[in-house]
C-alpha positions in Angstrom: 0.0 0.0 0.0 1.2 3.5 -0.9 2.6 5.4 2.1 0.7 8.7 1.9 2.7 10.3 4.7 5.7 10.6 2.3 3.8 12.5 -0.4 2.4 15.3 1.8 3.0 16.8 5.2 -0.5 16.1 6.6 -1.8 13.2 8.7 -3.2 10.6 6.3 -6.5 8.8 6.4 -5.0 5.5 7.7 -3.5 7.2 10.7 -6.8 9.0 11.6 -8.9 5.9 11.1 -6.6 4.1 13.6 -6.7 7.0 16.1 -10.5 7.1 15.8 -10.7 3.5 17.0 -8.7 4.3 20.2 -10.8 7.1 21.6 -12.8 6.6 24.8 -16.2 5.0 24.3 -19.0 7.5 25.2 -22.5 8.1 24.0 -21.2 10.6 21.6 -18.3 8.5 20.1 -20.6 5.4 19.8 -23.2 7.3 17.7 -23.1 6.6 14.0 -22.9 10.3 13.2 -19.4 10.4 14.8 -17.8 7.9 12.6 -15.4 9.1 10.0 -17.4 9.2 6.7 -15.0 6.9 4.8 -15.0 4.3 7.6 -18.8 4.3 8.0 -20.2 1.3 6.1 -23.8 2.2 6.8 -23.2 5.7 5.4 -21.4 4.4 2.3 -24.3 2.0 1.5 -26.9 4.8 1.4 -28.9 5.3 -1.8 -27.6 8.8 -2.1 -24.0 7.6 -2.2 -24.5 5.5 -5.3 -22.5 8.1 -7.5 -19.6 7.8 -5.1 -19.7 3.9 -5.1 -19.7 4.0 -8.9 -16.6 6.2 -8.9 -14.9 4.0 -6.4 -15.6 0.9 -8.4 -14.2 2.5 -11.4 -11.1 3.8 -9.6 -10.0 0.9 -7.5 -9.2 -1.5 -10.4 -7.8 1.4 -12.4 -5.3 2.3 -9.7 -4.3 -1.3 -9.1 -3.8 -2.1 -12.7 -1.8 1.1 -13.2 0.4 0.0 -10.2 0.9 -3.4 -11.7 2.0 -1.8 -15.0 -0.9 -3.2 -17.1 -1.0 -1.2 -20.3 -3.2 -3.3 -22.6 -5.3 -6.5 -22.5 -6.7 -9.3 -24.6 -10.3 -9.9 -23.4 -11.9 -13.4 -23.5 -15.6 -13.7 -23.3 -17.4 -17.0 -23.3 -19.7 -19.5 -21.6 -19.3 -20.4 -17.9 -21.0 -23.8 -18.6 -18.4 -25.1 -21.1 -16.4 -27.8 -19.4 -12.8 -28.8 -20.2 -12.6 -31.8 -22.5 -11.5 -34.1 -19.8 -14.8 -33.4 -18.0 -17.2 -33.1 -20.9 -19.2 -36.1 -19.5 -20.4 -33.6 -16.9 -21.9 -31.3 -19.6 -25.6 -30.8 -19.3 -26.2 -31.1 -23.0 -24.5 -32.9 -25.9 -23.9 -29.5 -27.5 -22.0 -28.3 -24.5 -19.9 -31.5 -24.5 -19.1 -30.8 -28.2 -18.3 -27.1 -27.4 -15.7 -28.3 -24.8 -13.1 -28.2 -27.5 -13.2 -24.4 -27.2 -12.0 -24.7 -23.6 -8.7 -26.0 -25.0 -8.6 -23.4 -27.7 -9.1 -20.6 -25.1 -6.4 -22.1 -22.9 -3.9 -22.4 -25.8 -4.7 -19.0 -27.1 -4.2 -17.4 -23.7 -0.9 -19.2 -23.3 0.3 -18.0 -26.7 -0.7 -14.4 -26.0 0.8 -14.5 -22.5 4.1 -15.6 -24.0 3.9 -12.6 -26.3 3.0 -10.4 -23.2 6.0 -11.6 -21.3 8.2 -10.5 -24.1 6.8 -7.0 -23.4 7.6 -7.3 -19.7 4.0 -8.4 -18.9 2.6 -5.0 -19.6 1.0 -5.5 -22.9 -1.5 -8.2 -24.2 -2.5 -9.2 -20.6 -5.3 -11.8 -20.6 -8.5 -10.5 -19.1 -11.6 -12.7 -18.4 -14.7 -12.6 -16.2 -12.8 -14.7 -13.7 -15.3 -17.5 -13.4 -15.4 -21.1 -14.7 -15.7 -22.5 -18.3 -14.0 -20.4 -21.0 -13.0 -17.8 -18.4 -11.1 -20.4 -16.4 -9.4 -21.7 -19.5 -8.1 -18.2 -20.3 -6.7 -17.6 -16.9 -5.3 -21.1 -16.8 -3.4 -20.7 -20.1 -1.9 -17.4 -18.9 -0.9 -19.1 -15.6 0.7 -22.0 -17.4 2.8 -19.6 -19.5 4.1 -18.1 -16.3 2.4 -14.7 -16.8 -0.2 -12.6 -15.0 -3.9 -12.4 -15.9 -6.9 -10.4 -14.8 -10.3 -11.7 -13.5 -13.3 -9.3 -13.3 -15.9 -11.1 -11.2 -19.3 -9.7 -10.3 -21.5 -10.5 -7.4 -24.5 -12.6 -8.5 -27.0 -14.6 -6.4 -25.6 -17.9 -7.8 -22.0 -16.8 -8.3 -19.1 -19.0 -7.5 -15.7 -18.1 -6.3 -13.1 -16.8 -8.8 -11.2 -19.6 -10.6 -7.9 -20.6 -9.1 -5.8 -19.3 -12.1 -6.5 -15.6 -11.8 -3.5 -13.6 -10.5 -4.6 -12.8 -7.0 -3.5 -9.2 -7.1 -5.5 -8.7 -10.3 -8.7 -10.5 -9.2 -11.5 -7.9 -8.8 -15.1 -8.0 -7.7 -17.9 -5.7 -9.0 -21.3 -4.7 -8.0 -22.1 -2.6 -11.1 -22.3 -4.4 -14.5 -21.7 -1.1 -16.3 -18.4 -0.4 -14.5 -17.2 -4.0 -15.0 -17.9 -3.6 -18.7 -15.9 -0.4 -18.9 -12.9 -2.2 -17.3 -13.2 -5.0 -19.9 -12.7 -2.6 -22.7 -10.7 0.4 -21.4 -7.4 -1.4 -22.1 -8.5 -3.9 -24.7 -6.3 -4.4 -27.8 -8.4 -7.4 -28.9 -11.6 -9.2 -27.9 -12.1 -12.9 -28.4 -15.7 -14.3 -28.0 -16.3 -18.0 -27.5 -19.6 -19.7 -27.5 -21.8 -18.7 -24.6 -25.2 -17.5 -23.4 -26.9 -14.3 -22.5 -23.9 -12.8 -20.7 -21.5 -13.5 -23.6 -24.1 -12.2 -26.1 -24.5 -9.0 -24.1 -20.7 -8.4 -23.9 -20.2 -9.2 -27.6 -23.0 -6.8 -28.8 -21.9 -4.1 -26.4 -18.4 -4.2 -27.9 -19.8 -4.3 -31.5 -22.1 -1.3 -30.8 -19.3 0.7 -29.3 -17.1 0.0 -32.4 -19.9 0.4 -34.9 -20.8 3.8 -33.5 -17.2 4.8 -33.1 -17.4 5.3 -29.4 -14.2 3.2 -29.2 -11.4 2.5 -31.6 -11.8 -0.5 -33.8 -9.9 -3.5 -32.5 -9.9 -7.1 -33.6 -13.2 -8.8 -32.6 -12.7 -12.5 -33.0 -15.5 -15.1 -32.8 -14.4 -18.7 -32.1 -16.8 -21.2 -33.7 -18.3 -19.9 -37.0 -21.0 -22.6 -37.0 -22.2 -21.7 -33.6 -22.3 -18.0 -34.2 -23.8 -18.2 -37.6 -26.6 -20.3 -36.2 -27.2 -18.0 -33.1 -27.1 -14.8 -35.2 -28.0 -14.5 -38.8 -25.5 -11.8 -39.6 -26.2 -11.8 -43.4 -29.9 -11.4 -42.8 -29.3 -8.4 -40.5 -27.4 -6.8 -43.4 -30.0 -7.9 -46.0 -32.8 -6.4 -43.8 -30.8 -3.2 -43.6 -30.7 -3.1 -39.8 -26.9 -3.1 -40.1 -24.7 -2.0 -43.0 -23.1 -4.8 -45.0 -19.7 -3.5 -44.1 -20.5 -3.9 -40.4 -20.0 -7.6 -40.8 -16.4 -6.9 -41.5 -16.0 -5.8 -37.9 -16.0 -9.6 -37.1 -13.4 -12.3 -37.7 -14.4 -15.9 -37.5 -11.8 -18.5 -36.4 -11.7 -22.1 -35.1 -8.3 -22.3 -33.5 -6.0 -20.4 -31.2 -3.4 -20.2 -34.0 -5.9 -18.5 -36.3 -6.8 -16.0 -33.7 -3.2 -15.1 -33.0 -2.7 -14.7 -36.7 -5.6 -12.2 -36.9 -4.2 -10.2 -34.1 -0.7 -10.2 -35.5 -1.9 -9.1 -38.9 -3.9 -6.4 -37.3 -0.9 -5.3 -35.2 1.1 -5.1 -38.4 -1.4 -2.7 -39.9 -2.7 -5.1 -42.7 -6.4 -5.3 -41.7 -7.6 -1.9 -40.7 -10.1 0.6 -42.2 
């Protein structure tokens, strides 16, 4: 933790928080009103403090990632229900069992990109996932096996599990606000890879596409693993035929089947051969 006392001559908040715990217990000091505002959990949870909580949730991961030297990321979206191939017999449907091959592709892709990241001192191309099971676990696992760091952006849900064991502990975050979590997915992203998934994956994919299409963010490689799956889930050509998207909007997407193909898309992009 940063030593604030060295950056300015005043007593810092940590010192005062400790002092406030050591004062005599009286009717006045026991009253909620007497608590320092930033140590008062009840106060911080008030409805009126939502704008402050939004700001804090944006700021905390930002500061930590800055301190860790993370400059850019490769984001992996994908289904939490997709098992690794060795456990595909536990899949709830035959389709999920078949999709288990993408667990290995995500794992291999993350390993390959992390090796590239480590050549840049671990600052660029850092793997970032939602921190949960399935494809997310595979991404963090591949980065871990390559000896690099990776990010996990968890969110509190009624049925949510603990973060997977492969996320770098100091880069494992937990969110209350979906909107702030989404911002952190894309703020540093140099590429986004989307694996087969459900509502959450679709939401994240279309949010990214919308931001790029409307030029609210710079165009980056948006890579979809599993052309058959994605063409069945979304009739991209019909969207263009109907006129609800422009024909050139389909060019925002690259379809691949393997980790090697995805890395090639990213390297081609990085070399400036596939940009508008």
